[in-house]
C-alpha positions, 0 to 999 in steps of 0.5 A: 182117474188119471195118474195126475189125479192120484198124484195130486191127492197123494201130494199132501201125504208125500209132503208130510212124509218128507217133513217127518224125514227131515226132522228125523236125524240119524246123526250120532250125538254124544251121550249126556255128560255125567254130573259132577258127583258121579265124576268125583266118585269115579275119580276117587275110586280110580285113585283108591284102586291105584293107592291099593295097588301101590300100597300092596306092592310096597308091602311085598317089597317090605316082605322081601326085605324082611325075608332077606333079613331073616335069611341072613339072621338064620345063616349067621345063627349057630343053631337056627330053628329053620333053614335059611330058605324056610326062614325067609319063606315063613317071614315073607308069608307072615308079613304078607298075611298080617300086612294085607288086611291093614293095608287094604282095609285101613291104610290105603282107604284112609290115605286115598281119602286124605289125598282126595281132600288134598290133606295128604302129606309126609307126616299124615302118611307116616301117621297112617303107617304107624297106627296099626303098629301102635295098636298092636303094641299093647298086644304083642311087642315083637310083632308090633315093632315089625308092624311099625317098621313095615307100616312106615315103609309102606306109607312112605313108598305109597306117598312117594308114588301116589302123592305126586300130582301132575307136573305143574312146572309148565303152564297150559301154553307150553312155556315154563312157569316163572 
């Protein structure tokens, strides 16, 4: 057989290989888009995480303020039970210990849910902050007053930081809105 005879018999196979190669694309394509329910869940979880962090930071600020107040009270007292530093330390730790659970398990999730459905406002935020203190009012009055004070502070700070959306003062074309 001649080389041309072998080539002529192999020609249909070469055409088939060329056709298969032309149909195979090695281009990178974008992954398929996520459906809207997955995107909504991801948006809510991202918003919840931000709200949790902001609320816990606001609780830490409230605990520092209450610890400072307790230290001033201890320094002004004639016969303090604890020293100034010990009084501040105890109040800070108890405020964080008693405040973390209501903030993490009640306040931030409820506020984040209301914010997701665009129902969060100043009054609803303050109401969320007041509820744990009001529930505690029937058990321990002194602790409930501290809880009411801290709850409202944490709720207001959280709403002030998380409640602000994007700046809508400019339109998409870059010009100021009238």
